[in-house]
C-alpha positions as CSV (number, residue, x, y, z in Angstrom):
1,X,92.4,-20.6,195.5
2,X,96.2,-19.8,195.7
3,X,97.6,-17.9,199.2
4,X,98.4,-14.7,198.9
5,X,102.7,-14.4,201.0
6,X,103.6,-11.8,201.8
7,X,106.6,-10.1,202.1
8,X,107.4,-11.0,205.6
9,X,105.9,-14.6,205.7
10,X,108.3,-15.6,202.2
11,X,111.3,-13.8,204.1
12,X,110.4,-16.4,206.4
13,X,110.7,-19.1,204.1
14,X,114.0,-18.5,202.4
15,X,115.1,-17.9,206.1
16,X,113.6,-22.2,206.8
17,X,115.6,-23.0,203.3
18,X,118.6,-22.4,204.4
19,X,118.7,-24.2,207.5
20,X,116.7,-27.0,206.3
21,X,119.6,-26.9,203.7
22,X,122.5,-26.5,206.3
23,X,121.3,-28.8,208.4
24,X,119.3,-32.0,206.0
25,X,120.6,-30.9,202.7
26,X,118.7,-29.3,199.6
27,X,116.0,-32.4,199.0
28,X,115.2,-31.7,202.5
29,X,114.8,-28.0,202.4
30,X,112.4,-28.3,198.8
31,X,110.5,-30.9,200.3
32,X,109.6,-28.8,203.8
33,X,109.2,-25.7,202.5
34,X,107.3,-26.4,199.7
35,X,105.0,-28.8,201.8
36,X,104.6,-25.4,204.3
37,X,103.1,-23.0,201.1
38,X,101.0,-25.8,200.0
39,X,99.6,-26.1,203.2
40,X,99.7,-22.5,202.6
41,X,97.7,-22.4,199.4
42,X,95.7,-25.0,201.0
43,X,94.0,-23.2,204.3
44,X,90.2,-23.1,203.5
45,X,90.7,-26.6,203.8
46,X,91.4,-26.5,207.6
47,X,89.6,-24.0,208.7
48,X,88.4,-26.1,211.7
49,X,92.1,-26.0,213.2
50,X,92.5,-22.4,212.3
51,X,93.0,-20.5,216.5
52,X,92.4,-16.8,216.6
53,X,95.4,-14.9,217.6
54,X,94.1,-12.9,220.8
55,X,94.6,-9.4,221.5
56,X,94.3,-6.0,219.9
57,X,96.9,-5.8,218.0
58,X,95.9,-8.8,216.3
59,X,92.4,-8.4,215.3
60,X,91.5,-10.9,212.5
61,X,94.9,-12.7,212.3
62,X,94.5,-16.6,212.4
63,X,97.4,-19.3,213.1
64,X,97.4,-22.2,212.1
65,X,100.2,-25.0,213.0
66,X,101.9,-27.6,210.3
67,X,104.9,-29.3,211.4
68,X,107.8,-27.4,213.2
69,X,106.0,-24.1,212.3
70,X,102.9,-21.8,212.6
71,X,101.1,-19.8,210.0
72,X,99.6,-16.3,210.7
73,X,97.7,-14.9,208.7
74,X,93.9,-13.6,207.7
75,X,91.1,-14.0,205.0
76,X,90.5,-10.7,203.7
77,X,87.0,-12.7,202.2
78,X,85.9,-16.0,202.1
79,X,88.2,-18.4,200.8
80,X,91.0,-15.3,200.5
81,X,94.0,-15.8,202.3
82,X,97.0,-13.6,202.8
83,X,100.1,-15.7,204.7
84,X,101.7,-12.8,207.2
85,X,104.4,-14.6,209.1
86,X,105.3,-18.0,209.1
87,X,107.1,-18.8,212.1
88,X,108.9,-21.7,213.9
89,X,107.8,-23.1,216.7
90,X,110.7,-22.1,219.7
91,X,110.7,-18.8,218.5
92,X,109.1,-16.2,221.0
93,X,106.0,-16.3,218.7
94,X,104.4,-13.1,218.9
95,X,107.9,-10.7,219.7
96,X,108.8,-12.1,216.1
97,X,105.2,-12.0,214.5
98,X,105.4,-7.6,216.0
99,X,108.7,-7.7,214.0
100,X,107.3,-8.5,210.8
101,X,104.6,-6.1,211.0
102,X,106.4,-3.7,212.0
103,X,108.0,-4.3,208.7
104,X,105.7,-4.3,206.3
105,X,102.3,-6.5,207.5
106,X,99.4,-3.7,207.2
107,X,97.7,-4.8,210.5
């Protein structure tokens, strides 16, 4: 089943692609971002690795790591995935997730 990738997550994917392209080239940028997107669409198969976010503001939000990024998502119904944000492991994850939530994620 395909994941619904929210605008904040799509924007982060573009940022990831730009950075990877500048650092390692277009071929690597395409491969890395395509891998993140494929992983997002395959999240139901990785359920045992899901971790819940803590705090009332993020109730019902899960996260999972893929290579150097964390995907933050919800499952509003069995097998339906809403990817809310995708953030690099070295970022201040709670602060960046709050930024994305303030912009457009309906938590």
